[in-house]
RODO-2510 file (C-alpha; in nm, 4 decimals, decimal comma):
residues 191
     n   res          X          Y          Z
     1     m    -0,0128     0,0022    -0,0045
     2     n     0,1459     0,3164    -0,1082
     3     i     0,0669     0,5713     0,1318
     4     k     0,2058     0,9387     0,1551
     5     t     0,2181     1,1126     0,4647
     6     s     0,2694     1,4937     0,5618
     7     n     0,3818     1,6542     0,8424
     8     i     0,2338     1,7473     1,1671
     9     a     0,1173     2,1082     1,1680
    10     n    -0,1305     2,3178     1,4586
    11     l    -0,4611     2,3792     1,3862
    12     p    -0,6440     2,5767     1,6785
    13     s    -1,0380     2,6088     1,6421
    14     k    -1,3446     2,6973     1,7661
    15     h    -1,3510     2,3416     1,9638
    16     g    -0,9601     2,3781     2,1175
    17     k    -0,6172     2,3302     1,9898
    18     f    -0,5415     2,0460     1,7559
    19     r    -0,2358     1,9134     1,5656
    20     i    -0,3017     1,7714     1,2361
    21     k    -0,1799     1,5264     0,9733
    22     a    -0,2610     1,4199     0,6082
    23     y    -0,2511     1,0837     0,4743
    24     k    -0,2754     1,0464     0,0742
    25     q    -0,3873     0,7011    -0,0472
    26     e    -0,4002     0,6788    -0,4056
    27     n    -0,6516     0,9850    -0,5230
    28     q    -0,7878     1,0441    -0,1583
    29     e    -0,6317     1,2484     0,0960
    30     h    -0,7773     1,1864     0,4604
    31     l    -0,6765     1,3899     0,7634
    32     v    -0,6220     1,3189     1,1154
    33     i    -0,7250     1,5526     1,3860
    34     m    -0,5388     1,5187     1,7070
    35     s    -0,5553     1,6737     2,0687
    36     e    -0,2213     1,8187     2,1544
    37     d    -0,2160     1,5488     2,4330
    38     f    -0,3105     1,2660     2,2090
    39     e     0,0275     1,0796     2,2482
    40     q     0,0354     1,0741     2,6626
    41     i    -0,2967     0,9249     2,6467
    42     e    -0,2647     0,5278     2,6732
    43     s    -0,6029     0,4550     2,5298
    44     p    -0,7220     0,7650     2,3216
    45     y    -1,0807     0,8500     2,2089
    46     v    -1,1254     0,8178     1,8277
    47     r    -1,3699     0,9193     1,5857
    48     i    -1,3530     0,7476     1,2047
    49     h    -1,5561     1,0158     1,0422
    50     s    -1,6711     0,9707     0,6852
    51     e    -1,6851     1,2517     0,4575
    52     c    -1,9767     1,3944     0,4428
    53     l    -1,9590     1,7525     0,2332
    54     t    -2,3251     1,8446     0,1989
    55     g    -2,3721     1,7674     0,5610
    56     d    -2,0227     1,8532     0,7536
    57     t    -1,9582     2,2200     0,5673
    58     l    -2,3154     2,2450     0,4345
    59     g    -2,5092     2,1720     0,7179
    60     s    -2,7463     1,9284     0,5331
    61     l    -3,0798     1,8007     0,7614
    62     k    -3,1020     1,4901     0,5191
    63     c    -2,7880     1,3292     0,7662
    64     d    -2,6520     1,3570     1,0835
    65     c    -2,2864     1,3836     0,9976
    66     q    -2,2087     1,7281     1,0747
    67     n    -2,4286     1,6776     1,4301
    68     q    -2,1497     1,3762     1,4820
    69     l    -1,8354     1,5616     1,3734
    70     e    -1,9070     1,8308     1,6009
    71     l    -1,9722     1,6017     1,8781
    72     a    -1,6451     1,4148     1,8393
    73     l    -1,4511     1,7440     1,7844
    74     k    -1,5863     1,8899     2,1074
    75     f    -1,5345     1,5416     2,2879
    76     i    -1,1850     1,4974     2,1546
    77     g    -1,1124     1,8656     2,2348
    78     e    -1,2152     1,8296     2,5815
    79     k    -1,1235     1,4966     2,6568
    80     g    -0,8301     1,4164     2,3903
    81     g    -0,7798     1,2001     2,1541
    82     l    -0,8254     1,2285     1,7482
    83     i    -1,0596     1,1837     1,4696
    84     i    -0,9884     1,0137     1,1458
    85     y    -1,1739     1,2350     0,8849
    86     h    -1,1814     0,9483     0,6597
    87     r    -1,2275     1,1224     0,2833
    88     q    -1,4574     0,8882     0,1060
    89     e    -1,7855     1,0886     0,0212
    90     g    -2,1309     0,9022     0,0092
    91     r    -2,0205     0,5999     0,1503
    92     n    -1,7309     0,6217    -0,1183
    93     i    -1,9546     0,6704    -0,4439
    94     g    -1,8300     1,0504    -0,4607
    95     l    -2,0033     1,3547    -0,4985
    96     l    -2,1389     1,3185    -0,8049
    97     n    -2,2984     0,9754    -0,7380
    98     k    -2,3947     1,1293    -0,4037
    99     v    -2,5933     1,3987    -0,5485
   100     n    -2,7604     1,1651    -0,7826
   101     a    -2,8286     0,9189    -0,5173
   102     y    -2,9977     1,2294    -0,3179
   103     a    -3,2477     1,2805    -0,6261
   104     l    -3,3572     0,9057    -0,5892
   105     q    -3,4081     0,9701    -0,2361
   106     d    -3,5967     1,2537    -0,2997
   107     k    -3,8498     1,0240    -0,5258
   108     g    -3,8740     0,7957    -0,2372
   109     r    -3,5599     0,5663    -0,2134
   110     d    -3,3478     0,5319     0,1101
   111     t    -2,9998     0,5350     0,0476
   112     v    -2,9301     0,2283     0,0264
   113     q    -3,1910     0,1602    -0,2654
   114     a    -3,0439     0,4840    -0,4329
   115     n    -2,6609     0,3262    -0,4081
   116     l    -2,7754    -0,0127    -0,5392
   117     e    -3,0150     0,1645    -0,8026
   118     l    -2,7116     0,3803    -0,8797
   119     g    -2,4928     0,0457    -0,9704
   120     f    -2,2811     0,0528    -0,6436
   121     k    -2,3062    -0,1504    -0,3385
   122     e    -2,4825    -0,0419    -0,0324
   123     d    -2,1466     0,0789     0,1247
   124     e    -1,8106     0,0922    -0,1010
   125     r    -1,6017     0,2186     0,2004
   126     d    -1,2688     0,0896     0,1796
   127     y    -1,1095     0,1409     0,5542
   128     s    -0,7413     0,0091     0,4843
   129     v    -0,5602     0,3439     0,5445
   130     v    -0,7337     0,3537     0,8881
   131     d    -0,4944     0,0681     0,9786
   132     f    -0,1562     0,2605     0,8379
   133     i    -0,2970     0,5627     1,0666
   134     f    -0,3291     0,3347     1,3594
   135     k     0,0458     0,1814     1,2722
   136     d     0,2202     0,5364     1,2065
   137     l     0,0706     0,7083     1,5344
   138     n     0,1368     0,3556     1,7512
   139     i    -0,2570     0,3161     1,8400
   140     k    -0,3034    -0,0504     2,0155
   141     s    -0,5844     0,0554     2,2235
   142     i    -0,8516     0,2926     2,1910
   143     k    -1,2246     0,4401     2,2963
   144     l    -1,4455     0,4320     1,9746
   145     i    -1,6758     0,7234     1,9090
   146     t    -1,9328     0,5403     1,6697
   147     n    -2,2694     0,3473     1,6061
   148     n    -2,1576     0,1411     1,3392
   149     p    -2,0575    -0,2114     1,3919
   150     k    -1,8796    -0,2766     1,0722
   151     k    -1,6365     0,0055     1,1973
   152     i    -1,6049    -0,1903     1,5146
   153     e    -1,5282    -0,5201     1,3784
   154     y    -1,2527    -0,3511     1,1079
   155     v    -1,0885    -0,1879     1,4076
   156     e    -1,0855    -0,5624     1,5871
   157     s    -1,0024    -0,7161     1,2869
   158     l    -0,6759    -0,4937     1,3210
   159     g    -0,5914    -0,6228     1,6872
   160     v    -0,6515    -0,2540     1,8175
   161     k    -0,8218    -0,3067     2,1516
   162     i    -1,1603    -0,0896     2,1794
   163     s    -1,1720    -0,0101     2,5539
   164     q    -1,4817     0,1058     2,5461
   165     r    -1,7509     0,2261     2,3023
   166     i    -1,9128     0,5774     2,2817
   167     p    -2,1994     0,6187     2,1240
   168     a    -2,2180     0,9336     1,8540
   169     i    -2,6161     1,0224     1,8750
   170     t    -2,7307     1,3291     1,7954
   171     e    -3,0872     1,4244     1,7567
   172     s    -3,2978     1,3789     1,4216
   173     n    -3,5576     1,6057     1,2414
   174     i    -3,7886     1,5227     1,0157
   175     y    -3,5428     1,5467     0,6702
   176     n    -3,3303     1,2692     0,8324
   177     e    -3,5797     1,0271     1,0131
   178     n    -3,5430     0,7916     0,7073
   179     y    -3,2059     0,8177     0,6923
   180     l    -3,1556     0,7172     1,0287
   181     n    -3,4117     0,4154     0,9733
   182     t    -3,2173     0,2732     0,6873
   183     k    -2,8997     0,2920     0,9187
   184     k    -3,0295     0,1497     1,1854
   185     e    -3,2585    -0,1292     1,0388
   186     y    -3,0322    -0,2306     0,7387
   187     f    -2,6605    -0,1558     0,8694
   188     g    -2,7278    -0,2451     1,2299
   189     h    -2,6284     0,0987     1,3952
   190     f    -2,6616     0,1367     1,7958
   191     l    -2,9356     0,4203     1,7084
***
């Protein structure tokens, strides 16, 4: 696996003072946002956050992504740890296809049906960069901030101990109820 890494840089934010490091895997660039004391924490809090431009940046109400990212940034800022900002938009179907999936959702499809109708699997994400990041940062035990059982399974398959799971539950709204129900019913998310 050919992954390039950046130097570590400081990133002061409204959530606290962080350090960041970028990882380039083929045509995708991922970001790790670390608390300043992350290296001194034996089992840091970790969020593997999948990119969502429409939610994270534009505040879309169709999902809970921005709320989960804000929750994780605040949590990491206060308690220490890191966020892996996993740049695989729309469960790794890309922004153009994600917008096409949104159009199908506007016609009544759920997120899984829309992806399948567009010719994709329900989830195209590849987490191999996470393994590289854990090894690069010498992470062997974490407290994982997630609702996603597949992320738990993946992290455990790497031999990284999950000493605790912290739910990333945020409030639902009329626009994301179907999305959250699909995550719960189809993907088994702990919601």
